[in-house]
C-alpha positions in Angstrom: 0.1 0.2 -0.3 3.3 2.0 0.8 4.1 2.0 -2.9 1.3 2.4 -4.2 0.2 6.1 -2.1 4.4 6.7 -3.4 3.2 6.3 -6.8 0.0 7.8 -7.0 1.5 10.8 -5.4 4.0 10.9 -7.9 2.0 10.6 -10.6 -0.8 13.3 -9.7 2.5 15.5 -8.9 3.0 14.7 -12.5 0.5 15.4 -14.2 -0.4 18.8 -12.3 4.0 20.1 -13.1 3.4 18.9 -17.1 0.0 20.6 -17.1 1.3 23.9 -15.7 4.4 23.6 -18.2 6.2 23.6 -15.0 9.9 22.0 -15.6 12.0 23.3 -13.0 10.0 24.3 -10.3 11.8 27.0 -8.4 14.6 26.5 -10.8 15.1 23.0 -9.4 16.7 20.6 -12.7 13.5 18.2 -12.9 13.2 14.9 -14.7 10.1 12.9 -15.7 10.9 9.5 -15.7 8.4 6.6 -17.0 8.3 3.0 -15.5 6.6 -0.2 -15.4 4.8 -0.7 -11.6 6.6 -1.8 -8.6 10.3 -2.0 -10.8 12.1 0.6 -9.1 12.8 1.3 -5.4 10.8 4.4 -4.6 13.6 5.3 -1.4 16.1 5.9 -4.8 14.3 8.3 -5.8 14.6 10.4 -3.1 17.9 9.3 -2.6 18.9 10.8 -6.0 17.7 14.0 -5.4 19.2 14.5 -2.3 22.9 13.8 -3.7 22.5 15.5 -6.6 19.6 18.1 -6.5 17.1 16.6 -9.5 13.7 16.2 -8.9 12.4 13.2 -10.4 8.9 13.2 -11.6 7.8 9.9 -12.1 4.4 7.7 -13.6 4.3 3.8 -13.8 2.3 1.6 -16.3 1.3 -1.6 -15.8 2.0 -3.9 -18.9 4.0 -2.4 -22.8 1.2 -1.7 -24.6 -0.3 1.0 -21.5 3.1 2.5 -21.1 3.7 3.1 -25.2 0.1 4.3 -25.7 0.5 7.1 -22.9 3.8 8.0 -24.4 2.5 8.4 -27.7 -0.5 10.6 -26.6 2.1 13.0 -26.0 0.3 14.5 -22.8 3.3 14.2 -20.9 6.7 14.9 -22.0 9.1 12.3 -20.7 12.5 12.6 -20.9 13.8 8.6 -19.5 11.2 5.5 -20.2 11.6 1.6 -19.6 10.1 -0.7 -20.9 10.3 -3.7 -22.9 12.5 -4.5 -25.9 9.8 -4.2 -28.6 8.4 -0.9 -27.1 11.7 0.2 -27.3 12.3 -0.7 -30.3 9.1 0.6 -31.4 10.5 4.1 -30.0 13.9 3.6 -31.8 12.2 2.4 -35.3 9.9 6.1 -34.4 13.1 8.6 -33.6 11.4 8.5 -30.2 14.9 7.7 -28.8 18.0 9.6 -29.0 21.3 7.9 -28.6 23.1 7.4 -25.2 26.2 9.4 -24.5 28.1 6.9 -22.7 31.0 8.8 -21.9 29.0 10.8 -19.3 28.9 7.7 -17.1 30.9 6.9 -14.6 30.0 3.3 -13.9 28.9 1.8 -17.7 31.7 -0.6 -17.2 29.6 -2.6 -15.1 26.7 -3.3 -17.7 27.2 -6.8 -18.6 29.0 -7.8 -21.7 26.5 -10.5 -22.0 23.4 -8.5 -21.5 24.9 -6.0 -24.1 24.8 -8.5 -26.1 21.2 -9.9 -25.5 20.0 -6.1 -26.7 22.2 -6.4 -29.6 20.1 -8.2 -31.4 17.6 -5.1 -31.8 19.8 -2.2 -30.7 23.1 -3.5 -32.9 25.2 -0.7 -31.6 24.1 -0.8 -28.4 23.2 2.9 -28.8 19.8 3.7 -27.7 19.0 1.2 -25.3 20.7 0.5 -21.6 20.2 -3.1 -20.4 18.3 -2.4 -16.6 16.8 -6.1 -15.9 16.2 -9.5 -17.9 15.1 -12.6 -17.3 12.5 -15.6 -19.3 8.4 -16.2 -19.1 8.0 -19.8 -17.6 5.2 -21.7 -15.4 6.0 -22.1 -11.6 3.9 -24.6 -10.6 2.8 -26.1 -6.6 4.3 -29.5 -6.1 1.8 -30.9 -4.2 -1.0 -29.5 -7.0 0.4 -31.0 -10.1 0.9 -34.4 -10.1 4.0 -34.4 -12.3 6.5 -31.2 -12.9 4.8 -29.9 -16.2 7.7 -30.0 -19.1 5.8 -28.2 -21.9 3.2 -25.1 -22.3 0.4 -28.2 -23.1 -0.4 -28.1 -19.9 -1.9 -25.2 -19.9 -4.4 -26.5 -23.1 -4.8 -29.8 -22.0 -7.4 -29.3 -19.5 -6.1 -31.2 -16.6 -6.2 -28.2 -14.6 -9.2 -26.2 -15.9 -10.0 -23.4 -13.9 -7.1 -23.8 -11.5 -3.8 -22.0 -13.7 -3.0 -18.2 -13.9 -2.0 -16.7 -17.2 -0.4 -13.5 -18.2 -2.9 -10.2 -19.2 -0.8 -9.3 -21.5 -1.1 -9.8 -25.2 2.7 -10.5 -26.6 3.1 -12.5 -24.0 0.2 -14.7 -24.0 1.0 -15.1 -28.1 4.5 -16.5 -27.8 3.2 -19.0 -25.4 0.4 -20.2 -28.1 3.1 -20.2 -30.9 5.8 -21.5 -29.1 3.6 -24.2 -28.0 2.3 -25.0 -32.0 6.4 -24.6 -33.0 6.2 -21.0 -34.2 8.5 -17.8 -33.9 6.9 -15.9 -31.3 8.5 -13.2 -33.3 6.0 -14.7 -36.2 4.3 -12.0 -38.7 2.1 -15.2 -41.0 -1.3 -14.4 -40.2 -2.2 -18.4 -40.6 0.0 -18.6 -37.3 -1.5 -16.0 -35.2 -4.7 -17.1 -36.6 -4.0 -20.0 -34.8 -2.4 -18.8 -32.0 -6.0 -16.8 -30.9 -7.7 -19.6 -31.8 -5.7 -21.8 -28.9 -6.2 -19.1 -26.8 -10.1 -19.1 -27.4 -10.6 -22.3 -26.9 -8.2 -22.4 -23.5 -10.0 -19.5 -21.9 -12.8 -20.9 -19.9 -10.2 -23.0 -18.3 -8.3 -20.0 -16.9 -8.6 -19.1 -13.4 -7.6 -15.2 -13.9 -5.2 -13.1 -16.0 -2.8 -11.6 -14.2 0.0 -9.7 -14.1 2.7 -8.5 -10.9 -0.3 -10.4 -9.1 0.4 -13.7 -9.9 3.7 -14.4 -7.7 1.0 -13.3 -4.7 -1.6 -15.7 -6.1 0.7 -18.7 -6.3 2.7 -17.8 -2.9 -0.7 -18.0 -1.4 -1.7 -21.2 -3.4 -4.6 -20.0 -4.9 -3.5 -22.2 -7.7 -1.8 -25.2 -9.1 0.1 -23.3 -12.2 0.8 -19.7 -13.0 2.5 -18.5 -16.0 5.2 -15.6 -14.5 8.3 -14.2 -15.1 11.1 -15.5 -13.5 12.6 -13.4 -11.1 8.7 -13.1 -9.4 9.2 -17.0 -10.2 12.2 -17.0 -7.9 10.8 -14.8 -5.4 7.6 -16.9 -5.3 10.3 -20.0 -4.5 11.6 -18.8 -1.1 8.6 -17.6 0.5 7.1 -20.9 -0.7 9.0 -24.1 -0.8 5.8 -26.0 -2.2 6.6 -23.7 -5.4 8.8 -24.4 -8.7 9.1 -22.8 -11.6 10.6 -24.4 -14.9 10.9 -22.7 -18.2 9.0 -25.1 -21.0 10.8 -27.0 -23.2 8.9 -25.9 -26.5 10.3 -22.6 -25.8 9.9 -19.2 -24.5 10.6 -15.7 -24.6 14.4 -14.1 -23.2 13.3 -10.8 -22.4 15.5 -7.4 -21.5 13.7 -4.8 -20.0 15.7 -1.0 -21.1 15.7 2.3 -20.7 15.8 4.6 -23.2 16.1 9.2 -23.3 13.7 10.3 -24.9 14.0 12.5 -28.0 12.6 15.8 -26.7 14.5 15.0 -23.5 16.4 18.8 -23.4 18.3 18.0 -19.7 20.0 15.1 -20.8 23.2 15.5 -18.8 20.1 15.5 -16.1 18.9 12.1 -17.3 22.8 10.2 -17.6 23.0 11.8 -14.0 20.2 9.3 -13.3 20.8 6.2 -14.9 24.0 5.7 -14.5 23.0 6.0 -10.8 20.2 3.7 -10.7 21.1 1.1 -13.4 25.4 1.0 -13.1 26.3 2.9 -9.6 27.1 -1.0 -7.7 25.6 0.3 -4.4 22.0 1.8 -5.5 21.6 -1.1 -8.5 22.0 -3.4 -5.1 19.5 -1.8 -3.5 17.3 -1.5 -6.5 18.0 -6.2 -6.7 16.9 -6.3 -3.6 13.9 -4.6 -3.7 13.0 -6.0 -7.7 14.3 -9.3 -7.2 15.0 -9.4 -11.4 18.6 -10.5 -12.8 20.5 -7.3 -12.4 22.4 -6.4 -15.8 24.6 -4.8 -13.9 27.6 -7.9 -13.2 28.7 -6.0 -10.0 25.6 -7.3 -8.4 25.2 -10.6 -10.2 29.2 -10.7 -8.7 28.5 -10.0 -5.5 25.3 -11.8 -4.8 25.7 -14.9 -2.2 26.5 -18.7 -4.2 22.5 -20.0 -3.4 21.2 -17.3 -5.8 23.5 -17.4 -8.7 23.4 -20.6 -9.2 19.7 -21.2 -9.0 18.7 -21.7 -12.1 14.8 -19.6 -11.5 17.4 -17.0 -11.7 20.2 -17.2 -13.8 19.2 -19.5 -15.9 21.9 -21.6 -17.7 22.6 -19.5 -20.7 22.4 -22.8 -22.8 19.1 -24.0 -21.5 17.4 -20.8 -23.7 18.2 -22.3 -27.2 14.5 -22.3 -27.4 14.3 -18.9 -26.1 13.9 -16.1 -28.3 13.9 -12.2 -27.8 10.8 -10.3 -28.8 11.6 -8.7 -32.2 9.0 -4.8 -33.7 6.3 -6.0 -35.6 5.5 -4.4 -38.2 2.2 -2.3 -37.6 0.4 -4.4 -39.7 0.9 -7.7 -37.4 0.2 -5.7 -34.5 -3.0 -3.8 -35.9 -3.9 -7.6 -35.7 -2.2 -9.8 -32.7 -4.1 -6.1 -31.1 -8.0 -6.9 -32.7 -7.1 -11.1 -32.0 -6.3 -10.5 -28.5 -9.9 -7.9 -28.1 -11.2 -11.4 -29.7 -9.6 -13.2 -27.2 -11.0 -11.4 -24.3 -14.5 -11.1 -25.5 -15.2 -14.8 -25.2 
């Protein structure tokens, strides 16, 4: 509740400031930041202001699509945006991001070469996307409530656990699951393959207990369902809170995701934004504090190196790269494909 109250207060401040056109209240340098819910330790924002004198106006979104829609509306001018790789790609294609001048970063060398390589699949020269957290999408299951450990997405489609599993309330993730189960790429643009995925998700819908995002972890900890589609970091936290839970990446393959920060083309005070990103993402002590709040694999190698072996060696938290052979990083889909998927997602939700 404290986190949510903070978010609401900051959102109200952001909107009020933007509507009045107040960029620098009382000549205080100010930046506006857009991120996902519960995806930064709120204390870090205050600490940054105390250390630098730069005020941070902060707003949250629940899903990549919601974040993009709010950004594209133009109602608020953002300086920095954190989102999933395919939204970052879309903003890059639209010219909405500017190259990041890493010479202004004091701690940029802390970013993992491996995670830079993930980003290079969509940002070839690593100019626009600063990696933040990364992980996989998989299934968390209750060992006491399933007959045998699942190995495939089939467990969500064969009716065995009808009414007893949770799906992600995310268009791209839902289509990814159906496509990988059907043997397609999660980046397919083939209308027939997408239609087959839609039909599978419509047929599945009566069996779905609920469609959730961040709440999947808490519901699984509370043993409200036998299985749930979850992001790996939340899966790891769920396991820590309930010994009956386990996490797997289905053998059919999944999404290897990378959430990144970008600096918008509208940003005027790039020095302040670079200072903010270097502080939050690259500085080891702050990145460690943020990791302890978010609990996803950090792009900051210094943070990973400092973790206890039981965390670093947990394949739920830090998967072996060899286990990701069937996983794909989301790529930017063309406008026609995205429009088609959006219409199909509406059809799924309407049925």
